[in-house]
N, C-alpha and C positions, 0 to 999 in steps of 0.2 A: 189369734185374733184373724178374722176373715180378710181377704184382699180388698173387698167392698168397704168394710169398715175403716182399715187402713188408709185407704184413699180418701176416704171423708176426713179422717182426723187431719192428714196430711193438708188436704185443701184448706182447712180452717185455720192452719198455722200461718202467721204472717209470711208474706213472700220474701222479705230480707232475711228472716230468721231461716226459712227453708233453704235459700241459697248459701248462707252462711254455713249451715251444717255441711252442705255439698263440698264446698271448698275447704272447710277445716278437716274433712275428712282425707284430704289429700296434700295437706299443708307440708307434711314430714317429708315427702318426697324430693327428690332433686328437681332442679329448675325445669329442665326440658320436660321430664316425665309428669312433673307437677302440671304444667301447662296442657299437656294433652289429656291427662286423666281429668282435669278441672273441666275442659271442654265436654269430655264423655259425660261426665257427672252432670254438668248443666244442661246438656241435650236430653239425658235421661229424666231430669228433674222436670223439664218442659214438658215431657210426654206424661208424667205423673200428674202434673198440675191439669193438663188439657183432660185426663181421665177424671180427676177430680171435679172439674168445671162440668163435664158432661154428666157426672152422676148428680152432682148437687143442684144443678138447674133443673129444676122439676118441671113438667108439663104445666104446673098451675101458676108458677112465676118465672116465665123465661126470660131471658136477658139478651138484649139486641146491644151489642158493642159497636157503635157507629164511630168511625174515624174521620175528622174534619181536618182537611189540610189544604194548603193552595200556594201559588207561587206569589211572589211579592205584590202588595197592593191589591190582593183578590177579594178581600173582604170576608176573612174567616171569623172574626169576632162578631161582626154584624150578621153573619149567616146563622151563628149558633144563638146568638140572642133573640132574632127574630123568629127563629124556628121554636124555640121554647116558648116565647110569648104567644105564638099563634097555636101552639098544641095546648097551652092552658087556657087561652080564649079563642076558641075555634070558629068564629064567624065568618072568616076569610079562608077557610080551608075546604072547600067543596072538593077539590081535586083528591083530597084524602078520603078514600072510601069510608073509613071507619067514622071519621068526622061527619061526612056527608049523610051518612045513615043514622047518625045519633047513638052510635054504639060506645063512644068514649063518654064514660059516665063522670069521669074526673081526672084531672092529671095535677100533679103536685110534686115539689121538689123534695129531695131526700138527700142525707149525707151520701157521698160517693163511696165505694167499696174499698178503694185504694187509699189507705191513710198517709201514704207518703207522697201522694202527689196532689199538688196545690187544686184548691176548688176553682173552677171557672166562676167569675165574679159576675153573676148574671145581673143581680141588683144594680149594680153601679153602672153596668153598661147599658140596660134598659133605661135607667134614669138619664144617660147621657143621650140617648136617641129620641126620647118622647117628653124630655123636661120642657121647661118653659124658654130655654135657650140651648135647643137640639144642637149637638156636635157630635163628630165620629168618636168613638172609643179608642183608647191605645191599642196597638196590634198586638199580635201574638209574639210572645218573646220566648216561652218555654212550654212544656206541657202542662195542661191542664185537664180537668175532668168535671162533669156534672151529670148526676142522675136525675132523669124525669121518670116518674112511676106513673103508669096510666091504669085506670080501672075500666076495662073494656068487656063489654057484652058480647057474647058470642053471636055468630050470625043466626039467621032465622032456622037454618037446619038444625042448629045445636041448642038454640034457645031453650028448648023444653027439657034439655037433658043437664043443664049445668048453669050456673048464675055467672055473675062477671067475675073475671080473674085479674089480677095484677101482673102487667108486663113492664119491665124496667128498660128504659132506654138510656144507655150509658154513654156519653158523648164525650169523646176524647179530642181535645184540640192540640194540634202540635203544628210547629214551623214547617213550612214546605222544604225551606233549606235542608232541614234534617232528613227530609224523605229522600232528597236528592243524594245526600251522603251515603244511603244504603248502596248505591251503586258502586262505591268506592270499594267494598268489601271482596269483590271478584277481581279487583286490580292490584297489580304491583305498582310501587312507586314509579317506576321508569314508565309504566304503561300510563298511568295517571297524568305524570308530567308531560309526557309526549302528547296525550290528547289535548291537554289545557294549552300548552304552548302552540300547537299548530291551530286550534280553535280562535285564540284571541291575538293572534300574531298580527293581524291586519288592524284590528280595532284601534281606533284613535285614543280611545280612553285607557287603553291598556299599555300604551307606549313608555310610560314613566316606567312601569315593572319590568318589561320587556328588556328595556335598557340595562337594568341592573341584573336581570337575570342572564343575559348575554354576556355580560361582562365578568360574571363570577367564574372562578376556576374551580370547577368541581372535584379536581384533585387535589388542591391545596389543603392544609391543615383546617379543621374546623375552628371558624371564629364566631363566637356568640354575638359580637356586635353585628357581624354582617348578617348572621342569621335572622336576627330580631329585625334588621333593617328590611331584608326580603320579605319576610313574613308582613311587616307593616305595609309596605308598598302593595303587596298582594291584597292586604285588606282594604286598603284604600281603593284598588282597582274593583274590587267586588261590590263596593258600596256605590261607586260610580255607575258600574255596569247594570246594577239592579234599578238604578234611577233611569237609566236609559232603555229599560224594558228588556233586558236579556235575562233569561230564566236559568241558566245553568250556572249558578253562582257556588260551587263548592271550593272548599269545606265550608260547610254551612254555619259551623260553631265559629268562625272567624268573624261572622256577622253577628252573632248572637253567643257571645263568649261566655257570659255569666260568671261564675266564680273560677272558671278557667283562665281568665284574662291574663296574659303574661307567662303562662306556665310553658314548658317544653313542648307540650302536647299540641299548644297551638303556634309553635314557633318553626314552621318549616315553610318551605315554597317549591314550586317546581322549577328546576334548572335543567338545561340541556346537557345530556350525557350519553354515552354508548360504552359498553363494556364493564367489565368489574371494577369496583372501587376499592381503594386502600383503607385500611383500618384508620380511624379517627380523622377521615377526609370531610370536606363539606359534604359532598355526596352521601357517604355513608351516614353521616349523622341527618341528613334529610331524609334518608330512607328510614331510618330507624324510628323517627319521630312520626313519620306518616303510618307506619306500622303501628305504634302506641296510638295514635288517633283511632284508628280503625277498631283495635282490640279494647280501648279504655273509655272512647266516647261514642263510637258508631255501634259497636256490638251491644253494649247494655241498653241502648235506647230500643233496637230490634227486639231484644230479649224481654224487656220489661213492658214496653208499651205497644210496638207495632205488631208483634207476631199474634196479639191477643184480640185484634180487630177481626170482625166477621162482616162488616159493611163498611163502605168508604166513599166518601166524597171529594173530589179534587177540584178546587175552585181556580179558575185562571181569568185574568184580566186580558181578555183577546183583543178588546178595542184598545188598550194600551199599547199592546205590541204592535197593533197594525198601525197606530200612530207613530211609533218610533221607526217603522220602516221594515224592510224585508229580512234583514238580518235578525232582528229581533223576533220576527215571526218563525223564521228557520230554527232559531235557537230554542223557541217555545216547542216547537213540532218535536224537535231531538229530545228535549227534556221530558215530554210526553211519553215518548217511547222508552227513554231510561227508567222513568218512575214505574212503569208496569214490571220492569225486571225486579223490583223490589217487593212486589206483592207475591202472596201464594195463592193464587187464583183457583177456584173450584167449588165443588158442593161440599157444604159442612155435614155430611154423614157421620154417624156416631163412630164407626170404624176408623174413618179418617182423623178424626179428632183425638181418638184414642193412640193412634201411633205417630201422628206428627204434628198434632196441635191444630189451631183452628185455621181455617182457609177464608178467603176474602170472596164472599158469594155474591155479592154485588158492587159494582164500581161505577159511580156517576161522575162524569166530566162536565162539570158547568161553566159555561162562559157567564161571567157576573156583570153588572152594571147595565144590564138590558134597557133599565129605564133611561139611559144615555141615548137611546134610539127611538124613533117613532115605531109603534107596534107593527107597520108595515115592513119594516126592515128585520124584524125577529127571526123569520124564517130564515134569511140569509145568514145571520149570525149564528144559528143553529147549525147550518150547512158547513160552516167555516170550522166550527167547534168539531163536528163529525169528521171533517177532512184532516184536522190537526191531530186528531187522536186515532185514525183509521188503524194503524199499524199496531198500537197499543191496544186498542179494543180487539182487533183480530187474535192477538196472542192470549188475553184474557178468555175470550169466548171459546178458543181452542182447548182450554185448561178446564173449560166446564163454568166458568162464571159468567153472569149476566151484566152487561155493560151497556151504558147509556150516554147520550150528550144531549145538551138542551141549554137554551139561554134563559138567566132568571135574573131577578133582581131581589136579593133578601129584604130590602128595605127600599120602597119606591121614592125617589127623592124629587121626581119632576111631574109635570103634567104634559100633556100633547096639544099641539094646536097646527093648523095648516096655515101656511103663508103662500100668498101668490108673489112670484118672483119671475120678472119679464115673461109673463103668460104662462108660467107653470106653478102647479102647486107643491109646495115642498113640506114635507112631514117634518116638523119641528119638536123639542122639547122646551119646556120652560123651568127653569128651577133658580135657586138662590146660590150665586157664586161663592165659592168657599173663600177666596181670597178677600172680597170686598163686601160681601152680604147683599150686594145687588141683584135684582130680579131680572134674568136675561132669557131670552130665546135663542136657541140655537140650532143650527142645521149641521151635522157632522159630516155630510157627504154620503153618497149611495154606496153601500156595500156591494160588491159584484154578485150577481146571481150565482155565476160559476166559481167555487172556491178555487179553481185552478188558477184563476187569475191574480190571486195572491200567493198562492204556495208554489207556482211556477217559477216566478221571479225570485222568490225567497230560496228555493233549491239552487237557483242559477247562481247566487252570490250577487245580486242586483244591488245597488247602493241606494236606489230609490223607486218608488212606484212610477210607472210610465204614464199612467192614466190620471194622474193627480195625487192629491193629498187627502188624508182623512183625519179630520180635527177630532179633539176631544176636549171636555171641560170637567173640571173638578167641582161638582156641587156639592152644597152642605144639605144635610138632613133637613127636610121640610118641617114645619110646625105642625103638629097634628092633634086632633082631639079625639080619643079613642072612646067609642061608647061601649057600653057592658057588653061582654060577649065578643068583641073585637080585638084581635092582635093588630101589630104595625101593618100598614099596607105593604104589598109585595107584588112581585110578578113571577108566578110559576113555582113558587116555594112549596104549595100542596101537592103539584105534580112531582117535584123532587122528592118530597117525603114519601109520596105513595110508591115512587120507584125504589126508594131505599128500603123502607121497612113496612109498607103497607101491606104486603104479604102475611108478616107476622101479627097482625093485628086483627 
């Protein structure tokens, strides 16, 4: 059998079965050797899978694997739902060249290629957003996937040489907290614990956990009740921190435990300690469980989902962080820099895929909820997004990836109006309040023209903004009547799509 045929056959075999074969082959060895060989086998298997993907993905039906993630309340579900709806009905997508030129002949949903990954529930979500009583759909709590296939006519240069071809857009939705967890892979328990304790030490919402962490004796014998208490208090802090606009809420599975709730792999916490620990001590058990979390929770996510993405959008609620104050903004900036450490940016040439798997070719950092501002302030929001992600984007561009930053609203929930106040015209937005259902006009305040006016105090550890506060409102989706050929109203969703995958159409 030729190597080419072997790779094709391996690529057709179910993913779980391929991994099982690799691990069973080393199961009979000793525990330490087993782990090393299994790691090597999995790495080799990844390279073979990448080669199989490269061989089976023909030029006539290419696959674009788009990862969608974001930090708390950034609108991942709404982004995917509106993107799919607007690709199926392209009347509001002039910024996507293939749609503007009429080269997308059809768009239709198909079963996703990964049989063990839940399907993104597009139908329920679009019904929630555009039904008679529109409301926001439930947020992302696990990985899900959706395949949208596009029949695309070639550009005018190739129109006479070939007919329409099918291009598959595989959209992978995953929680942003899981993305932040990838930064733990390069840290020891003591490094992680030291970073967390130093970062949250002065936060009021963390004091309940900090008191218990300081009181814990790391050299005392491990006590399961104490470990569970520390883990629960850490979880309580993370939930409050997320509500307060803080971005770096790791470990992410503490917030979204799923079927791991209550297991030892989610029953650890950072405690202060220096020096080697004794066997069966609290510190040693915390360290062991942290390592198990990386090996049994974080690595499988990276291996099974994240490492296969070649285009990525990271959504952020920048306005929410600004409203919460300088500490939340600095935490978001730091999180953006850490996020890039999880990516493998660069060009996806055939040889790189063959040797080391897919790379993330394009990364878009998008500030959502642009509809909460008058359009005259959108350039300022974009500039703040660019400044927040400058360090992260520089690293990606150095590695050969293309990055972008913009302000978007995947679903426009407001209208704009100008109001005169004390002789000045104020750009306001009007929408239906989420809590009361009332229609209200809202002026959030002026964002600064220079992003340094925000990032400077944030880096300096200021407690509040010196030049005033920035308001934020929670709007419900507006009732909408969609005409034939139109998707839901949005702001720059078409521009985002053109950046992310327009070149492949």
